N, C-alpha and C positions, 0 to 999 in steps of 0.2 A: 591430160598433158597439155591440151591445147591452149587451156586458160593459162597455163605457165610459160607456154612458149609466147602468148600474147603479152604477157606482163614483163617478160624478158624484152623484148623487142619491140614494145609499145605498137603493136600490131591494132588495127581496127577490125571488128568482125568481118568485113568484107574481103580484108586482107588474109585474115585467117581462114575464111573459106575459100579462097581463091589458092592458098598454099594445101588445102587437104585435096581439092581437085586437081591441081597439078600433081601431088603424089599419086592419087588415082590411075590419071592418064599414063603416067610413067611407067607405074606398076602393070598397068593393063598391056601396055606395048612391050614392055622388057619381058615379061613372064613366057610368052611363047618362045622367047628366042632361047631363052635359059633352058626351057623344056627341049627344045629341039637339040640345045647341045648336050644334054643330060640323057638324051636318047642314043646319041652317035658316039660321045667321047666317055672318059673315064670321070665317075660322079666323083672320085675320091680327089680329083685335080679339081674340079669345079669349086668343091666344097673348101679346100685348101686354098684356092685362089679367094673365092668369097671370105675366109677368114681372116687371109692377107690383107682384102681391102677393108674390112672392118676394122681391123688393128689400126691399118694407116690413116684411116678417118677418125679413130679415136685419138690417136697420138697428133694428128692435127688439131684435132677439136681442143686437146690440152693447152694449145698454146694461145688460145683466144683469151681475150683480157677478161678478168674478172670484174662484173658490173655489180656493185652493191644496190640492192633493191630496198628501199624503206617501206615497211608495211605500216600504214597508218591505222 
């Protein structure tokens, strides 16, 4: 999927690598926090919050302008 992201956003290989690195670092620092929350609070509400967040970002992404990519 990284190749598709690079094509859509005209990213260089170094920019795509930075994007992957940023994802790993954010995941690495956020995962223990949610592990802590999962041990102390209702996981049902954490899952519901995650689904709500996912739906919100999907809805927000649907308003992004369509860019036509010409394949040669």
